N, C-alpha and C positions, 0 to 999 in steps of 0.2 A: 306318361311314359310307363311302359309295361315292365314287369319284373324280369330279371335275367332268367333265361331258360336254363333249366338244369340239364346237363349233358347226360345221355343214357350210358349205362354201364356196358361197354362193348365186350366185356368178358362173358356176357350172357347172350343167348340166342335172341331174346326179345330186344336187347340193346343193339345188337348188330342189325336186326330188322328195322329198328327205329331209325338208325343212321341211314340205312339204305333207302327207306321210304322217303325220308326228308330230302335226301339228295336227288332222288328221282322226281319228286314234286317240284323242287326248285329248278331242276333241269328242264322240266316241262313248262316252267313259267307260271305255275298255278299257286294261288294263295291257299292257306289251309281251308278257308271257307269255300273256295271254288272246288277244291278236291272233295271236301265233305259233301257238298251239294251234288257233285257228279256221281258220287258213290252211294248216295242215299243214307248217309250216316250223319249224326250230329257233329258239329265242329269239335265239341269236347271229346268225342270218341277218337277223332283224328289226333287230337293233342295227346291222348293217352297212348296211342300207337306210336307217335313220334317221340314220346318221352321214354318209351321202353317199358311202360307199366303193363300193357296188354298187347296181344297180337290179334289180328283179325282171323275170322274163320275162313274156310275154303271159298265160300261164295263171295265173301268180301274181298278176298285176294283177286278173284276174277274181275270184280267190279273195279278194283284199283288198277288192274292191268289195262282194262278198257279205257279208263279215264286218263291213264298215263301213257297210253298208246304203246304198250310193250307187252311182252308175254308174261304170264303169271310166274313162270319159273325164274324170270329175271328180277322179280321183286324180292324173292327170297334170298337171304344172305347165305354165304358159304357156311358150312357147318363148323 
């Protein structure tokens, strides 16, 4: 059994990005490992993004958009 996932702080930009990314990943029916493989990053990197600890750079946003079959601007949260 894995430990409970810490919820991101949605008062920060990285926290809102994390919630948005996880929601899009789940909507696309992808596991964290599948999305990590599709974007060429380590699974741990994806976990950092989904926990709100880090945000991806521009080229990684584009890779995420392709893997999630959406536009890059739709991955980014509202300011």
